[in-house]
LORO-68852 format. One record per residue (C-alpha): residue in three letters; x, y, z. Coordinates in steps of 0.2 Angstrom, whole numbers, plus 5000, padded with zeros to 4 digits. Example, Ala and Ser with C-alpha at 12.3 -4.5 7.8 and 13.67 -1.06 7.14 Angstrom:
2
ALA506249785039
SER506849955036
// end
This chain:
440
MET481949415235
GLY481649295223
THR480049325211
GLU479649255196
ASN478749335180
ASN477549165173
GLU476549315163
ILE478249435157
ASN477549555144
ARG478549575127
ARG479249725131
LYS479849685149
ALA480549515142
LEU481649605130
LYS482249735145
ILE482649565156
MET483849475141
GLY484649665139
LEU484249675121
SER483049795110
ILE482249745094
ALA483649805085
SER485049735093
LEU484149575090
ALA483949595070
VAL485849635067
ALA486249465076
SER486949365062
PHE486049215065
LYS486349025059
ASN485548995043
ASN484348865048
ALA482148845049
PHE482148905068
ALA483349055066
ASN482449145050
ASN481649305056
LEU482149275075
SER482249435079
GLU480449485072
LYS479649325081
ILE480649365099
ALA479749555097
ASN478049515091
GLY478049375107
GLU477849225096
ILE479249125103
SER478849075124
GLN480149145135
VAL480749015151
VAL480449105169
LYS481749205177
ARG482149205195
GLU482849375204
ASN484449385210
ASN484149445229
LYS486149515229
ASN486149625214
GLY484349605205
ASP485149515190
MET483349425183
VAL484149255178
SER483249105169
LEU482848965183
ILE483648845170
GLY485348865166
PHE486448805151
GLY487748695156
CYS489248675144
MET490048525152
ARG489148405140
PHE489148465121
PRO488748365107
THR490148295099
ASN490848215084
GLY490948025088
GLU491147925107
GLY492347945119
ARG493448065129
ASN494448145115
ALA492948155101
PRO492948325097
VAL491448435102
ASP490148465087
VAL490148665087
GLU488848675072
LYS487448585084
VAL488148705101
GLN487948845090
GLU486148775086
LEU485548715102
VAL486348895110
ASP485349005097
TYR483948905102
ALA484148915121
PHE484449095120
ALA482949135109
HIS481649065124
GLY482549165136
ILE484049065144
ASN485349185150
TYR486449085161
TYR487949005152
ASP489148895164
THR490648835157
ALA492448775167
TYR494348795165
VAL494148585160
TYR492548565151
HIS492948465136
GLY494948465139
GLY494948665140
LYS493848665124
SER492248725132
GLU492448915136
GLY493148945120
ILE491648855111
ILE490348925123
SER491249115120
ASN491049075102
ALA489249025102
LEU488849195112
LYS489649315104
LYS488449375092
TYR487549425108
PRO487649565117
ARG488649555131
ASN487549615142
SER485949515138
TYR486749345145
PHE487749285160
LEU489149215158
ALA490049095172
ASP491849015174
LYS492748945188
MET494348935197
PRO495148765194
GLY496048765211
TYR496648575210
TYR497748625196
VAL498548755206
LYS500348715211
GLU500948885215
LYS500349055217
GLY500749135202
GLU499749015193
ILE497949095199
ALA498249265188
LYS499149175176
ILE497449055173
PHE496149175177
GLU496949285164
GLU496949135152
GLN494949135156
LEU494549285150
GLN495549275134
ARG494749105128
CYS493049195134
ASN493449335123
THR492849445138
ASP493249575150
TYR492349515166
PHE491349325172
ASP489749385179
TYR489749225191
TYR491449155194
LEU491749025205
LEU493248925216
HIS492748755206
SER492348565217
LEU492948615234
GLN493048455241
ASN494248445256
LYS494948595269
PRO496848555265
GLY496648575245
TYR495648745250
ASP496748815262
LYS498248785249
VAL497548885236
TYR496449005242
GLU497249055259
GLU499149005258
PHE499249055240
GLY498049205242
GLY496849155231
TYR495349235239
GLU496049375240
TYR496649385221
LEU495049345215
ASN494149475228
SER495349605220
GLU494749555203
LYS492949585209
LYS493349745217
ARG494249775197
GLY492449725190
ARG493149595181
ILE492249485192
LYS490249525196
GLN489949385209
LEU490949285217
GLY490549105224
PHE491048915225
SER490348735221
PHE490448605232
HIS490848435233
GLY491548415250
ASP490848355268
ARG490048465280
GLU491548505290
LEU492248585275
TRP490448665273
ASP490448725289
TYR492248785287
VAL492148885271
ILE490348945271
ASP490549095285
LEU492549115278
HIS492149245267
PRO490549355260
TRP490049235246
ASP488849295234
PHE488249135228
VAL488648975227
GLN488248805218
ILE487948635225
GLN487348455220
LEU485448435223
ASN484148325216
TYR482648235224
ILE483948095228
ASP485148205236
TRP484148305246
LYS483948175262
LYS485748155261
ASP486948315263
GLY485848405249
GLU484548485262
TYR485848555275
LEU486648635263
TYR485148695254
LYS484448765270
SER486148845276
LEU486248945260
GLU484449005262
GLU484649065282
ARG486149155275
LYS485149235261
ILE486449165249
PRO485649125230
CYS485748955229
ILE486448865210
ILE486048695207
MET487148565198
GLU486748385194
PRO484748425197
LEU484548235185
LEU486048155194
GLY487348155179
GLY485548095167
ARG485147945182
LEU483448045185
ALA483048065167
SER482347915168
LEU482147785184
SER481347595186
ALA480147545176
SER478847525190
ALA479547715198
ASN479247785179
LYS477647715179
ILE476947785195
LEU477647985187
LYS476847945171
ASP475147905180
LYS475148055187
ARG475748175172
PRO475648065155
ASN476148215146
ASP477648255157
SER479348185154
ILE480248105170
ALA481648245167
SER480348375171
TRP479848305191
ALA481748325195
PHE482048485188
ARG480148555194
TYR480748475211
VAL482348625212
GLY481448745203
SER480048735218
LEU481548805230
PRO481148985232
ASN483049035235
VAL483648925219
LEU484349065207
THR484548935193
ALA484648755190
LEU486048695177
SER485748565164
GLY487048495151
MET485948485137
THR486848375125
TYR485248375113
MET484048485106
GLU482648345112
HIS483248375130
LEU483348575126
VAL481548575122
ASP480748475136
ASN481748605147
ILE481148755140
ASN479448655140
THR479548625159
PHE480048815163
THR479048915153
ASP477648955164
PHE478248845176
LYS477448775192
LYS478048715206
LEU477748545213
SER476048525221
VAL475948405239
SER474848265228
GLU476248305214
LYS477748275230
MET476848135237
THR477048045220
LEU478548085218
ASN478948015234
LYS478147865230
ALA479247855215
ILE480647875224
VAL480447725236
GLU480047615222
TYR481847685214
GLU482847665227
LYS482347475226
PHE483747455214
GLN485547485220
ARG486747585205
ILE488147665207
GLY488147845210
CYS489247915197
THR488648065188
SER489848055173
CYS490648195178
ARG492348125169
TYR493448205184
CYS494248025186
MET494848035168
PRO495947995160
CYS496347825169
PRO498347785167
PHE497747615163
GLU496547675151
VAL494847625158
GLU493347695154
ILE492747725171
PRO491147815168
THR490547705154
VAL490947545165
PHE489847625179
GLU488647665165
THR488547505158
TYR488447415175
ASN486947535180
LYS485947485164
LEU486247295169
VAL485447345189
MET483847415181
GLU483747265167
LYS483747155183
SER485547075178
ILE486547065191
PRO487146905196
SER486846855212
LYS487346665221
GLU486446715236
ASP484646755231
GLN484546655214
THR484546495208
ALA485846395200
GLU484846425182
GLU484646625184
PHE486346625191
ALA487246565175
GLU485846665165
LYS486246815172
SER488246795172
LYS488246765155
LYS487246925149
PHE488347035162
ALA489946965154
ASP489246985135
THR488447145140
PHE490247215145
LYS491347105131
LYS490047205118
GLU490147365125
PHE492047365127
ALA492647275110
ASN493947425108
GLY494547415126
GLY494247505143
ASN493347385151
ALA493547375169
THR494447225168
ALA496047345164
CYS495947405181
VAL497547405192
GLY496647475208
CYS498247605208
GLY496847725216
ALA497347885203
CYS495447915200
GLU494847915220
PRO495448085226
LYS494548155209
CYS492848085213
PRO491748215217
GLN490448095223
HIS491748015232
LEU491447855225
SER492647725231
ILE493247675214
PRO494547535214
ASP493247435224
LEU491747465213
MET492947405200
GLU493447265208
MET491747215213
ILE491147225194
LYS492547115188
SER492146995198
ASN490646955188
LEU491546945173
LYS492846815178
// end
């Protein structure tokens, strides 16, 4: 069942990672300040280890914080910016040394580059020392033969013989699911690969409604399921999804615990409530402790773009402490304060991209949300003429500066190509029109 090892002795820690001191010693670590004598430091217990939780299906000891590979650091801005592989290597080395052993990639992440990049970063480590997760992009599949072709390509990209955790990626609607996984035999094929040992655990990631959930969850014997969950989504569908997994004893993997980064910093007043309670803790740590406090969560994924994010998460999940009753009350107060601000629920997953008209959709929404938090949205209904003029100018100037090189909402023609791709089910054309109305 879901047990945690808050006090793992040195030998048990090495056993859980599937490593020996010898195997660590021969690993070719990057020559940087942290990596020097890394194997010796781990063997001597000098490097703290994140807490791990047991998979009740097969006994895997999985780090409660997982490394998401959708938001690698890049050299430059924009969707075509190349990934900074040196920084990725540093992040992975640091994560691995501190016991993070679950790495989640996908066929489409970073324009198809993510699988190869994480594979290359992990190649110095024994294959049985980490868990690699990948996903079948059913939304790309147009005919039956493509399923096997994509799966074989993924094994090659990842330079591996098997995936520890494999998912049907981003289930959003019943027709889409039925076409690929029932009519084309996608589930049957993937299940056969599980029997061959090339998939160890088979599950799905979910972005649909309750009707689809109720249909899919009992259709096949799933080994695990990945859902979007955080303290904002809990009172929407989050609680319903989580508890149905808990009832079925299906391990739960969490995506978007920070809601696309939005819960890394709330409004100033909400932040103050949390800081007054725990002055030394980051705002993001509250979101991670929230999901980690749920007993059926196997791991919570984080796209740790920067070293400071990784270090903070490791601090949170080392000697992990669940939220206390008083802390839950404090968090509820902060949520009430935060929800006074109506932000667009974009998580910057970029599934909507590229836009045929080159609108930088996630950046447009991010810019709008920043203005919301600054109370700089113009509104004739509750502002004086002077206030409205001031906020209108700031709104327009901010967008003009941010999109000086193109990609602004003004380029949107409402074609709707983006809307079916959005996992958050946002009415993107309508939101763009709303933003455009404030730019006139």
